[in-house]
Backbone as a chain_set.jsonl record, in Angstrom:
{"seq": "QSIQKKAIVYDGDGDAHYDTISAFIKSMRGSDPDAALYWLAKMIEAGEDPRFIARRIVICAAEDVGLADPMALVLANSALQAAEFVGWPEARIPLAEATIYIATANKSNSAITAIDAALDDVKSGRTLAVPEHLRDAHYSGAKKLGHGEGYKYAHEGENHFVPQDYLGADKIYYEPTEQGAEKKIKERVEKWRAALSEARKKNQK", "coords": {"N": [[87.32, -169.531, -65.66], [86.861, -171.526, -68.521], [84.207, -171.683, -70.955], [82.803, -174.594, -71.728], [81.841, -176.542, -74.568], [78.783, -178.001, -74.563], [75.702, -179.834, -74.239], [72.777, -177.917, -73.541], [71.45, -177.901, -70.368], [68.322, -177.689, -69.45], [65.369, -177.827, -68.23], [61.999, -177.189, -68.768], [60.268, -176.835, -66.521], [61.655, -177.679, -64.324], [64.424, -178.225, -61.984], [66.725, -177.083, -63.238], [65.636, -175.05, -64.75], [64.56, -173.246, -62.801], [66.865, -172.805, -61.31], [68.458, -171.458, -63.139], [67.024, -169.065, -63.698], [67.105, -168.028, -61.169], [69.855, -167.574, -60.821], [70.185, -165.659, -62.779], [68.614, -163.471, -61.863], [69.926, -162.939, -59.424], [72.415, -162.23, -60.344], [71.947, -159.817, -61.678], [71.062, -158.326, -59.476], [73.398, -158.41, -58.018], [75.048, -156.764, -59.45], [76.524, -157.625, -61.716], [76.914, -157.507, -64.903], [77.917, -159.172, -66.943], [77.696, -161.844, -66.05], [74.915, -161.89, -65.742], [74.09, -161.549, -68.397], [75.031, -163.922, -69.52], [73.421, -165.899, -68.256], [70.989, -165.024, -69.187], [71.339, -165.471, -71.932], [71.478, -168.253, -71.921], [68.873, -168.944, -71.215], [67.515, -167.881, -73.388], [68.541, -169.411, -75.539], [67.569, -171.867, -74.808], [64.962, -171.607, -75.391], [63.173, -170.267, -73.747], [60.174, -168.634, -72.62], [59.832, -165.339, -73.633], [58.333, -163.506, -72.207], [58.271, -164.512, -69.643], [60.926, -164.16, -68.848], [61.102, -161.363, -69.073], [59.242, -160.5, -67.165], [60.55, -161.18, -64.818], [62.688, -159.449, -64.953], [61.384, -157.006, -64.675], [60.425, -157.255, -62.039], [62.87, -157.38, -60.666], [63.873, -154.849, -61.229], [62.141, -153.197, -59.772], [62.362, -154.233, -57.175], [65.138, -154.414, -56.528], [66.582, -152.294, -57.645], [64.916, -150.058, -57.611], [64.113, -146.968, -56.05], [66.582, -145.855, -56.256], [67.209, -145.595, -58.849], [64.776, -144.757, -60.628], [64.201, -144.97, -63.352], [64.861, -147.5, -64.127], [62.735, -149.283, -63.728], [60.931, -148.261, -65.565], [62.303, -148.726, -67.981], [62.507, -151.514, -67.84], [59.822, -152.277, -67.969], [59.234, -151.32, -70.499], [60.864, -153.016, -71.973], [59.564, -155.424, -71.521], [57.126, -154.955, -72.887], [58.141, -154.563, -75.471], [59.339, -157.055, -75.967], [57.104, -158.731, -75.969], [55.874, -157.701, -78.202], [57.639, -158.02, -80.437], [58.711, -160.609, -80.234], [60.738, -163.705, -80.361], [63.495, -163.811, -82.715], [64.259, -161.24, -82.069], [63.531, -160.194, -79.62], [65.549, -160.617, -77.863], [67.177, -158.395, -77.827], [65.959, -155.963, -76.594], [65.599, -157.197, -74.109], [68.208, -157.776, -73.333], [69.212, -155.174, -73.188], [67.72, -154.092, -71.048], [68.536, -155.84, -69.041], [71.306, -155.271, -68.793], [71.162, -152.585, -68.047], [69.866, -152.687, -65.533], [71.622, -154.319, -64.08], [73.828, -152.658, -63.913], [72.966, -150.428, -62.615], [72.456, -148.103, -59.848], [71.644, -149.415, -56.62], [68.792, -150.143, -54.558], [66.717, -151.379, -52.042], [64.646, -150.26, -50.719], [61.922, -149.792, -51.248], [60.515, -152.294, -51.34], [61.118, -153.151, -48.77], [59.856, -151.208, -47.231], [57.059, -151.407, -47.905], [56.567, -154.03, -47.133], [56.978, -153.892, -44.393], [54.878, -152.22, -43.634], [52.724, -153.816, -44.437], [53.083, -155.929, -42.693], [52.361, -154.779, -40.252], [49.62, -154.278, -40.741], [48.62, -156.879, -41.274], [49.101, -158.01, -38.824], [47.197, -156.979, -37.261], [47.54, -154.451, -36.302], [45.992, -151.975, -36.772], [44.935, -148.702, -37.847], [42.705, -146.012, -37.23], [41.24, -143.807, -39.624], [42.338, -140.504, -39.487], [40.258, -137.793, -38.342], [40.349, -135.363, -39.816], [41.162, -136.192, -42.297], [39.164, -137.656, -43.382], [36.504, -138.397, -45.716], [34.599, -135.681, -46.732], [32.544, -135.085, -48.398], [30.025, -136.236, -48.641], [26.527, -136.132, -47.658], [25.925, -134.965, -44.435], [28.434, -135.476, -43.467], [30.035, -133.383, -42.533], [28.792, -132.708, -40.168], [29.598, -134.746, -38.604], [32.146, -134.115, -38.223], [33.965, -134.778, -40.101], [36.726, -134.195, -42.155], [37.238, -131.76, -41.033], [39.497, -129.23, -40.288], [41.374, -130.002, -42.1], [44.195, -129.329, -44.119], [45.057, -127.994, -47.203], [47.616, -129.213, -49.103], [48.912, -127.911, -51.274], [48.631, -125.261, -50.792], [50.48, -124.57, -48.993], [53.865, -123.564, -48.064], [56.224, -124.262, -50.547], [54.509, -126.224, -51.41], [53.782, -127.839, -49.264], [52.394, -128.87, -46.198], [52.697, -129.256, -42.801], [51.042, -131.764, -41.299], [49.122, -134.267, -39.547], [49.051, -137.365, -41.046], [48.634, -139.996, -40.503], [48.053, -140.708, -37.86], [49.65, -141.829, -36.028], [52.998, -142.093, -34.811], [54.944, -143.298, -36.914], [57.388, -144.922, -38.898], [57.965, -146.206, -42.037], [59.229, -146.092, -44.519], [62.55, -146.066, -45.311], [64.779, -144.266, -46.707], [67.63, -144.719, -48.841], [71.027, -143.649, -49.568], [71.667, -144.01, -52.137], [72.261, -143.287, -55.502], [69.608, -141.632, -57.2], [67.986, -141.655, -55.004], [69.147, -140.37, -52.915], [68.57, -137.623, -52.984], [65.86, -137.799, -52.582], [65.837, -138.712, -49.968], [66.821, -136.46, -48.622], [64.68, -134.652, -48.936], [62.593, -136.063, -47.657], [63.548, -136.273, -45.017], [63.541, -133.594, -44.274], [60.795, -132.986, -44.415], [59.793, -134.797, -42.515], [60.948, -133.832, -40.183], [59.617, -131.399, -39.932], [57.006, -132.328, -39.602], [57.261, -133.689, -37.196], [57.822, -131.581, -35.461], [55.429, -130.198, -35.648], [53.683, -132.019, -34.469], [54.586, -131.98, -31.832], [53.86, -129.383, -31.073], [51.102, -129.587, -31.204], [50.601, -131.292, -29.138], [50.992, -129.835, -26.888]], "CA": [[87.008, -170.86, -66.185], [86.341, -171.454, -69.88], [82.879, -172.25, -71.182], [82.957, -175.762, -72.589], [80.72, -176.86, -75.438], [78.007, -179.181, -74.195], [74.265, -179.623, -74.382], [72.167, -177.08, -72.522], [70.552, -178.594, -69.447], [67.306, -176.69, -69.113], [64.026, -178.376, -68.293], [61.066, -176.07, -68.687], [59.643, -176.634, -65.223], [62.43, -178.409, -63.323], [65.44, -177.524, -61.205], [67.609, -176.275, -64.085], [64.847, -173.874, -65.121], [64.502, -172.314, -61.673], [68.235, -172.445, -60.937], [68.959, -170.478, -64.105], [66.378, -167.768, -63.481], [67.616, -167.55, -59.882], [71.196, -167.04, -61.073], [69.982, -164.461, -63.596], [68.157, -162.393, -60.99], [70.959, -162.626, -58.437], [73.523, -161.57, -61.046], [71.534, -158.422, -61.848], [71.082, -157.728, -58.142], [74.792, -158.325, -57.598], [75.754, -155.799, -60.311], [77.444, -158.307, -62.64], [76.224, -157.582, -66.189], [78.41, -160.285, -67.757], [77.04, -163.06, -65.571], [73.49, -161.782, -66.055], [73.93, -161.778, -69.836], [75.229, -165.349, -69.804], [72.219, -166.636, -67.854], [69.955, -164.619, -70.137], [71.606, -166.193, -73.182], [71.123, -169.661, -71.718], [67.411, -169.041, -71.274], [67.118, -167.619, -74.774], [68.906, -170.567, -76.36], [66.713, -172.987, -74.407], [63.606, -171.352, -75.864], [62.318, -169.76, -72.675], [59.174, -167.627, -72.971], [60.405, -164.015, -73.373], [57.529, -162.808, -71.198], [58.718, -165.017, -68.344], [62.187, -163.465, -68.556], [60.83, -159.934, -68.913], [58.567, -160.272, -65.884], [61.571, -161.236, -63.761], [63.464, -158.21, -65.056], [60.539, -155.963, -64.089], [60.45, -157.446, -60.587], [64.204, -157.015, -60.189], [63.992, -153.396, -61.328], [61.404, -152.588, -58.665], [62.818, -154.738, -55.877], [66.57, -154.29, -56.252], [67.077, -150.977, -58.064], [63.959, -149.187, -56.936], [64.179, -145.515, -56.111], [67.945, -145.407, -56.545], [67.16, -145.247, -60.271], [63.409, -145.066, -61.039], [64.115, -145.271, -64.779], [65.061, -148.937, -64.328], [61.419, -149.911, -63.856], [60.373, -147.793, -66.838], [62.992, -149.453, -69.046], [62.144, -152.926, -67.733], [58.459, -152.421, -68.484], [59.328, -151.127, -71.952], [61.443, -154.25, -72.509], [58.48, -156.407, -71.497], [56.218, -154.642, -73.989], [58.852, -154.795, -76.731], [59.515, -158.498, -76.136], [55.799, -159.271, -76.355], [55.522, -157.19, -79.527], [58.485, -158.527, -81.525], [58.976, -162.043, -80.098], [62.083, -164.16, -80.717], [64.74, -163.656, -81.948], [64.583, -159.837, -81.782], [63.27, -159.869, -78.212], [66.803, -160.701, -77.105], [67.836, -157.087, -77.77], [65.454, -155.173, -75.462], [65.83, -157.919, -72.857], [69.618, -157.563, -72.989], [69.363, -153.768, -72.797], [67.183, -153.937, -69.696], [69.398, -156.614, -68.14], [72.537, -154.507, -68.568], [70.824, -151.357, -67.313], [69.576, -153.024, -64.138], [72.843, -154.833, -63.452], [74.802, -151.582, -63.715], [72.314, -149.298, -61.944], [72.52, -148.01, -58.389], [70.694, -150.355, -56.032], [68.085, -149.848, -53.313], [65.547, -152.236, -51.807], [63.836, -149.544, -49.734], [60.49, -149.864, -51.553], [59.97, -153.572, -50.875], [61.259, -153.182, -47.317], [58.843, -150.315, -46.662], [55.698, -151.941, -48.038], [56.47, -155.259, -46.343], [56.853, -153.49, -42.992], [53.51, -151.727, -43.466], [51.848, -154.985, -44.537], [53.237, -156.701, -41.463], [51.528, -154.127, -39.241], [48.211, -154.489, -41.073], [48.309, -158.297, -41.091], [49.198, -158.331, -37.4], [46.079, -156.356, -36.568], [47.891, -153.119, -35.801], [45.31, -151.071, -37.692], [44.707, -147.342, -37.367], [41.528, -145.33, -37.762], [41.578, -142.641, -40.444], [42.163, -139.26, -38.726], [39.031, -137.078, -38.708], [40.55, -134.32, -40.829], [41.435, -136.813, -43.593], [37.995, -138.406, -43.833], [35.722, -137.821, -46.814], [33.617, -134.714, -46.244], [31.695, -134.692, -49.517], [28.661, -136.766, -48.583], [25.604, -135.436, -46.768], [26.053, -135.287, -43.015], [29.83, -135.719, -43.093], [30.571, -132.263, -41.765], [28.226, -132.776, -38.819], [30.388, -135.743, -37.883], [33.498, -133.589, -38.058], [34.853, -135.304, -41.136], [37.402, -133.193, -42.975], [37.459, -130.517, -40.299], [40.893, -128.952, -39.964], [42.295, -130.449, -43.159], [44.911, -128.256, -44.804], [45.401, -128.347, -48.582], [49.078, -129.156, -49.182], [49.406, -126.993, -52.303], [48.556, -123.889, -50.296], [51.606, -124.367, -48.088], [55.151, -123.203, -48.658], [56.784, -125.38, -51.319], [53.442, -127.229, -51.57], [53.846, -128.761, -48.124], [51.819, -128.43, -44.932], [52.902, -130.298, -41.788], [49.852, -132.207, -40.586], [49.145, -135.704, -39.275], [48.399, -138.154, -42.093], [48.551, -141.408, -40.113], [47.485, -140.912, -36.533], [50.669, -142.506, -35.22], [54.374, -141.739, -35.172], [55.456, -144.557, -37.47], [58.195, -144.775, -40.111], [58.138, -147.419, -42.839], [60.176, -145.842, -45.615], [63.902, -145.675, -44.907], [65.516, -144.025, -47.951], [69.08, -144.885, -48.852], [71.741, -142.549, -50.218], [72.102, -144.531, -53.432], [71.747, -142.661, -56.714], [68.567, -140.609, -57.117], [67.291, -141.702, -53.711], [69.812, -139.461, -51.975], [67.793, -136.381, -52.969], [64.584, -138.134, -51.95], [66.107, -138.776, -48.528], [66.941, -135.092, -48.119], [63.334, -134.087, -48.855], [61.825, -136.791, -46.647], [64.042, -135.894, -43.689], [63.073, -132.23, -44.024], [59.353, -133.063, -44.152], [59.57, -135.51, -41.252], [61.321, -132.921, -39.096], [58.52, -130.433, -39.811], [55.861, -133.061, -39.056], [57.562, -133.963, -35.795], [57.68, -130.313, -34.746], [53.997, -129.892, -35.607], [53.076, -132.919, -33.479], [54.962, -131.487, -30.503], [53.05, -128.193, -30.805], [49.717, -130.013, -30.995], [50.52, -132.016, -27.872], [51.109, -128.88, -25.782]], "C": [[86.391, -170.723, -67.57], [84.97, -172.102, -69.959], [83.017, -173.381, -72.178], [81.678, -176.033, -73.37], [80.036, -178.135, -74.968], [76.526, -178.826, -74.268], [73.725, -178.785, -73.225], [71.219, -177.92, -71.676], [69.539, -177.571, -68.961], [65.93, -177.308, -69.309], [63.037, -177.264, -67.992], [60.445, -175.812, -67.334], [60.376, -177.366, -64.096], [63.473, -177.557, -62.649], [66.311, -176.604, -62.051], [66.932, -174.969, -64.496], [64.893, -172.835, -63.998], [65.891, -171.903, -61.189], [68.78, -171.35, -61.846], [68.336, -169.113, -63.887], [66.831, -167.168, -62.154], [68.996, -166.917, -60.055], [71.12, -165.736, -61.856], [69.61, -163.268, -62.713], [69.253, -161.966, -60.015], [72.17, -161.952, -59.065], [73.2, -160.108, -61.308], [71.598, -157.695, -60.515], [72.515, -157.489, -57.675], [75.666, -157.457, -58.476], [76.823, -156.438, -61.189], [76.752, -158.477, -63.992], [76.658, -158.768, -67.04], [77.758, -161.599, -67.347], [75.559, -163.043, -65.929], [73.228, -162.06, -67.532], [74.116, -163.252, -70.195], [73.976, -166.138, -69.451], [71.033, -166.265, -68.739], [70.111, -165.384, -71.439], [71.22, -167.664, -73.066], [69.615, -169.85, -71.812], [66.898, -168.82, -72.69], [67.359, -168.844, -75.643], [68.036, -171.78, -76.04], [65.261, -172.778, -74.821], [62.643, -170.88, -74.791], [61.35, -168.703, -73.205], [59.746, -166.243, -72.652], [59.636, -163.238, -72.309], [57.922, -163.243, -69.79], [59.994, -164.294, -67.915], [61.918, -161.998, -68.237], [60.147, -159.627, -67.586], [59.56, -160.285, -64.729], [62.446, -159.991, -63.769], [62.689, -157.056, -64.422], [60.57, -156.042, -62.565], [61.786, -157.005, -60.0], [64.395, -155.502, -60.208], [63.323, -152.71, -60.144], [61.983, -152.968, -57.312], [64.252, -154.357, -55.552], [67.2, -152.975, -56.691], [66.209, -149.891, -57.436], [64.185, -147.709, -57.144], [65.592, -144.974, -56.273], [68.061, -144.996, -58.01], [65.78, -145.626, -60.804], [63.253, -145.399, -62.522], [64.287, -146.76, -65.06], [63.731, -149.646, -64.528], [60.746, -149.513, -65.161], [60.981, -148.579, -67.997], [62.616, -150.931, -69.037], [60.748, -153.171, -68.288], [58.42, -152.234, -69.995], [59.895, -152.372, -72.624], [60.405, -155.361, -72.549], [57.53, -156.195, -72.667], [56.867, -154.929, -75.338], [59.009, -156.282, -77.005], [58.214, -159.161, -76.566], [55.463, -158.885, -77.791], [56.324, -157.854, -80.642], [58.738, -160.028, -81.446], [60.425, -162.391, -80.414], [62.277, -164.075, -82.225], [65.025, -162.216, -81.503], [64.373, -159.45, -80.321], [64.54, -159.902, -77.371], [67.43, -159.324, -76.898], [67.277, -156.215, -76.642], [65.649, -155.867, -74.115], [67.275, -157.738, -72.39], [69.85, -156.129, -72.514], [68.893, -153.552, -71.36], [68.045, -154.663, -68.667], [70.659, -155.838, -67.787], [72.257, -153.264, -67.729], [70.637, -151.65, -65.83], [70.824, -153.501, -63.41], [73.827, -153.718, -63.116], [74.223, -150.363, -62.999], [72.639, -149.274, -60.455], [71.412, -148.88, -57.803], [70.079, -149.826, -54.733], [66.885, -150.78, -53.197], [64.584, -151.59, -50.815], [62.339, -149.664, -49.991], [59.878, -151.16, -51.034], [60.054, -153.679, -49.357], [60.163, -152.362, -46.649], [57.444, -150.916, -46.733], [55.524, -153.218, -47.23], [56.334, -154.953, -44.851], [55.438, -152.998, -42.7], [52.508, -152.885, -43.516], [51.904, -155.834, -43.274], [52.391, -156.105, -40.34], [50.047, -154.399, -39.485], [47.8, -155.937, -40.816], [48.315, -158.709, -39.623], [48.085, -157.683, -36.582], [46.371, -154.992, -36.0], [47.32, -152.06, -36.746], [45.042, -149.726, -37.03], [43.443, -146.775, -37.997], [41.99, -144.129, -38.587], [41.344, -141.381, -39.61], [40.969, -138.456, -39.245], [39.242, -136.091, -39.849], [40.853, -134.888, -42.214], [40.221, -137.548, -44.16], [37.214, -137.644, -44.901], [34.626, -136.918, -46.258], [32.621, -134.313, -47.322], [30.254, -135.174, -49.395], [27.829, -136.027, -47.527], [25.779, -135.903, -45.324], [27.481, -135.476, -42.546], [30.385, -134.615, -42.205], [30.043, -132.25, -40.335], [29.0, -133.757, -37.946], [31.823, -135.284, -37.651], [34.483, -134.074, -39.097], [35.44, -134.166, -41.974], [37.724, -131.904, -42.254], [38.934, -130.358, -39.923], [41.888, -129.405, -41.019], [42.909, -129.246, -43.865], [45.386, -128.748, -46.171], [46.894, -128.127, -48.804], [49.6, -128.108, -50.154], [49.328, -125.527, -51.874], [49.704, -123.571, -49.339], [52.872, -123.979, -48.827], [55.786, -124.43, -49.307], [55.807, -126.557, -51.421], [53.481, -128.289, -50.469], [53.248, -128.112, -46.888], [52.028, -129.538, -43.908], [51.608, -130.613, -41.036], [49.891, -133.73, -40.467], [48.369, -136.458, -40.351], [48.181, -139.611, -41.684], [47.878, -141.638, -38.767], [48.425, -141.652, -35.608], [52.044, -142.081, -35.712], [55.082, -143.005, -35.642], [56.226, -144.279, -38.748], [58.353, -146.134, -40.786], [59.24, -147.243, -43.887], [61.498, -145.312, -45.077], [64.747, -145.48, -46.164], [67.018, -144.219, -47.794], [69.719, -143.638, -49.456], [72.277, -142.982, -51.574], [71.447, -143.763, -54.577], [70.727, -141.569, -56.455], [67.89, -140.571, -55.756], [67.932, -140.778, -52.678], [69.047, -138.153, -51.861], [66.422, -136.613, -52.334], [64.751, -138.14, -50.436], [66.18, -137.382, -47.922], [65.565, -134.456, -47.948], [62.536, -134.733, -47.725], [62.256, -136.396, -45.237], [63.574, -134.488, -43.31], [61.594, -132.24, -43.663], [59.072, -133.734, -42.811], [59.919, -134.641, -40.05], [60.206, -131.907, -38.847], [57.284, -131.092, -39.206], [56.049, -133.337, -37.57], [57.379, -132.712, -34.941], [56.21, -129.943, -34.599], [53.286, -130.761, -34.572], [53.359, -132.43, -32.06], [54.111, -130.278, -30.114], [51.613, -128.577, -30.495], [49.524, -130.711, -29.657], [50.588, -131.086, -26.663], [49.729, -128.352, -25.369]], "O": [[85.499, -169.9, -67.774], [84.618, -172.954, -69.143], [83.316, -173.147, -73.349], [80.574, -175.781, -72.887], [80.633, -179.211, -74.972], [76.158, -177.654, -74.348], [74.159, -178.927, -72.082], [70.307, -178.564, -72.194], [69.86, -176.695, -68.158], [65.392, -177.312, -70.416], [63.233, -176.487, -67.057], [60.121, -174.666, -67.022], [59.796, -177.64, -63.046], [63.432, -176.329, -62.719], [66.608, -175.48, -61.645], [67.572, -173.921, -64.58], [65.231, -171.676, -64.235], [66.077, -170.783, -60.712], [69.47, -170.436, -61.395], [69.041, -168.104, -63.89], [66.932, -165.948, -62.022], [69.27, -165.852, -59.503], [71.904, -164.817, -61.618], [70.212, -162.198, -62.806], [69.478, -160.773, -59.807], [72.874, -161.19, -58.401], [74.071, -159.248, -61.178], [72.122, -156.585, -60.429], [72.806, -156.489, -57.018], [76.881, -157.405, -58.289], [77.896, -155.868, -61.385], [76.074, -159.48, -64.212], [75.847, -159.316, -67.786], [77.319, -162.373, -68.197], [75.009, -164.053, -66.367], [72.255, -162.73, -67.877], [73.431, -163.767, -71.078], [73.513, -166.956, -70.247], [70.17, -167.101, -69.008], [69.132, -165.888, -71.99], [70.693, -168.248, -74.013], [69.14, -170.81, -72.42], [65.963, -169.486, -73.135], [66.48, -169.262, -76.396], [67.796, -172.621, -76.906], [64.423, -173.66, -74.629], [61.433, -171.071, -74.91], [61.678, -167.966, -74.134], [60.114, -165.993, -71.504], [60.209, -162.415, -71.596], [57.907, -162.44, -68.857], [60.124, -163.872, -66.767], [62.436, -161.458, -67.259], [60.438, -158.611, -66.955], [59.437, -159.507, -63.783], [62.892, -159.531, -62.718], [63.266, -156.227, -63.717], [60.722, -155.027, -61.885], [61.83, -156.34, -58.966], [65.012, -154.94, -59.302], [63.865, -151.761, -59.578], [62.085, -152.134, -56.413], [64.553, -154.011, -54.41], [68.241, -152.582, -56.164], [66.702, -148.946, -56.821], [64.417, -147.25, -58.263], [65.782, -143.765, -56.412], [68.894, -144.165, -58.371], [65.621, -146.705, -61.374], [62.277, -146.041, -62.91], [63.896, -147.232, -66.128], [63.609, -150.51, -65.396], [60.07, -150.327, -65.791], [60.265, -149.042, -68.885], [62.428, -151.535, -70.094], [60.517, -154.153, -68.994], [57.662, -152.911, -70.69], [59.462, -152.745, -73.715], [60.367, -156.149, -73.494], [57.17, -157.147, -73.36], [56.228, -155.471, -76.24], [58.835, -156.728, -78.139], [58.214, -160.046, -77.422], [54.836, -159.659, -78.514], [55.764, -158.214, -81.677], [58.957, -160.667, -82.475], [61.241, -161.513, -80.697], [61.309, -164.251, -82.965], [65.906, -161.98, -80.676], [64.97, -158.488, -79.84], [64.605, -159.295, -76.302], [68.134, -159.103, -75.912], [68.05, -155.761, -75.799], [65.841, -155.203, -73.096], [67.533, -157.569, -71.198], [70.592, -155.896, -71.56], [69.577, -152.913, -70.56], [68.26, -154.166, -67.562], [71.037, -155.756, -66.618], [73.016, -152.933, -66.818], [71.181, -150.949, -64.976], [71.059, -153.132, -62.259], [74.575, -153.82, -62.143], [74.924, -149.371, -62.801], [73.041, -150.283, -59.875], [70.363, -149.057, -58.422], [70.738, -149.166, -53.93], [66.128, -150.946, -54.153], [63.806, -152.277, -50.154], [61.555, -149.64, -49.042], [58.844, -151.136, -50.366], [59.157, -154.238, -48.725], [59.608, -152.768, -45.628], [56.723, -150.934, -45.735], [54.443, -153.466, -46.697], [55.649, -155.677, -44.128], [54.866, -153.312, -41.657], [51.56, -152.927, -42.733], [50.894, -156.388, -42.841], [51.776, -156.838, -39.565], [49.306, -154.712, -38.553], [46.758, -156.194, -40.214], [47.618, -159.645, -39.23], [48.038, -157.825, -35.36], [45.541, -154.426, -35.287], [48.059, -151.347, -37.425], [44.937, -149.63, -35.807], [43.152, -147.034, -39.165], [43.011, -143.513, -38.28], [40.25, -141.205, -39.073], [40.701, -138.441, -40.446], [38.408, -135.992, -40.749], [40.808, -134.156, -43.203], [40.255, -138.01, -45.3], [37.26, -136.416, -44.975], [33.826, -137.336, -45.421], [31.926, -133.307, -47.179], [29.353, -134.578, -49.986], [28.37, -135.385, -46.627], [25.778, -137.102, -45.044], [27.721, -135.623, -41.347], [31.111, -134.879, -41.246], [30.74, -131.84, -39.407], [29.052, -133.621, -36.724], [32.609, -135.955, -36.983], [35.684, -133.822, -38.998], [34.714, -133.286, -42.438], [38.411, -131.042, -42.802], [39.532, -131.246, -39.317], [43.096, -129.221, -40.863], [42.222, -128.271, -44.168], [46.037, -129.787, -46.276], [47.385, -127.001, -48.707], [50.625, -127.478, -49.89], [49.9, -124.656, -52.529], [49.871, -122.423, -48.926], [52.943, -124.055, -50.054], [55.873, -125.496, -48.697], [56.211, -127.716, -51.505], [53.245, -129.472, -50.714], [53.547, -126.962, -46.566], [51.576, -130.661, -44.128], [51.143, -129.808, -40.229], [50.614, -134.397, -41.207], [47.177, -136.221, -40.547], [47.601, -140.382, -42.448], [47.209, -142.652, -38.566], [48.03, -142.059, -34.515], [52.225, -141.751, -36.884], [55.737, -143.693, -34.859], [55.782, -143.497, -39.589], [58.821, -147.092, -40.17], [60.065, -148.13, -44.102], [61.552, -144.245, -44.466], [65.368, -146.43, -46.64], [67.594, -143.919, -46.748], [69.024, -142.686, -49.811], [73.225, -142.394, -52.095], [70.226, -143.61, -54.614], [70.933, -140.695, -55.614], [67.284, -139.562, -55.392], [67.307, -140.448, -51.67], [68.889, -137.624, -50.761], [65.891, -135.745, -51.641], [63.898, -137.63, -49.71], [65.66, -137.149, -46.831], [65.305, -133.798, -46.94], [61.886, -134.045, -46.938], [61.413, -136.207, -44.361], [63.249, -134.231, -42.151], [61.182, -131.576, -42.712], [58.209, -133.284, -42.058], [59.255, -134.711, -39.015], [59.887, -131.593, -37.701], [56.592, -130.483, -38.39], [55.107, -133.229, -36.785], [56.845, -132.779, -33.834], [55.791, -129.438, -33.558], [52.386, -130.289, -33.877], [52.483, -132.462, -31.196], [53.689, -130.158, -28.964], [50.975, -127.974, -29.632], [48.423, -130.724, -29.107], [50.279, -131.496, -25.543], [49.629, -127.537, -24.452]]}, "num_chains": 1, "name": "protein.A"}
C-alpha cells in the first residue's frame, strides 16, 4: 500500500501518540526494520521528545533482544545519551541506528521472564532464608552463629566454579534460549546446574 500525503495525526498525550509508540515497539520486536523506521519517522516529524523515543528503545533492547545480543542494550543506551546530547534534528541518526540494530538482532525475552517469575515468588510470600554459609561473617559474633561456615570461594574452584547451594531450594527462574549469544550462555548454565544438582544429591545422602 502506498503512503498517501496527508496531515500527521499525532496528539502528544492521546490515542495516536500511544498507538504510534506501540506500533514502533512491536515492529522492533517483530524484526521489521522498515516498519520500525516509519513509525520512528512519524514520531520525529510530529516533534516527539527524543528522550521518550530513546527510553522505549532501551526497554525494547532489554526486554525483547536481551541476552541473545547483549550489545543491543549498550547501543540503545548510547543512543539515549547521544539523543540527549545533540537534540533534534541530529538525534534522528543515533535513534535510527539503534532502531535498526534492535529490529535486526536475535531475540530473547528470557531476562524479563526470569525476573518476573522470581518477583512472583517473592510477592506471593514464597520467601527463603539466606543459607548459613552465604551469610555475612565479618561482624563480631557472626562466626559463633555459624554464619559463613562452609562457604567455598568460587575462584578457587576449577574454571572458577564451585558447586554449592546458593538459594536453599531447587528452583529455576532463568530459562536460556538458543538465540544468538545466549546459546553459549545456555551451555554454561546447563553444565553448572548439572554439577549443582549432583552436589545436592551427595549432600542429601
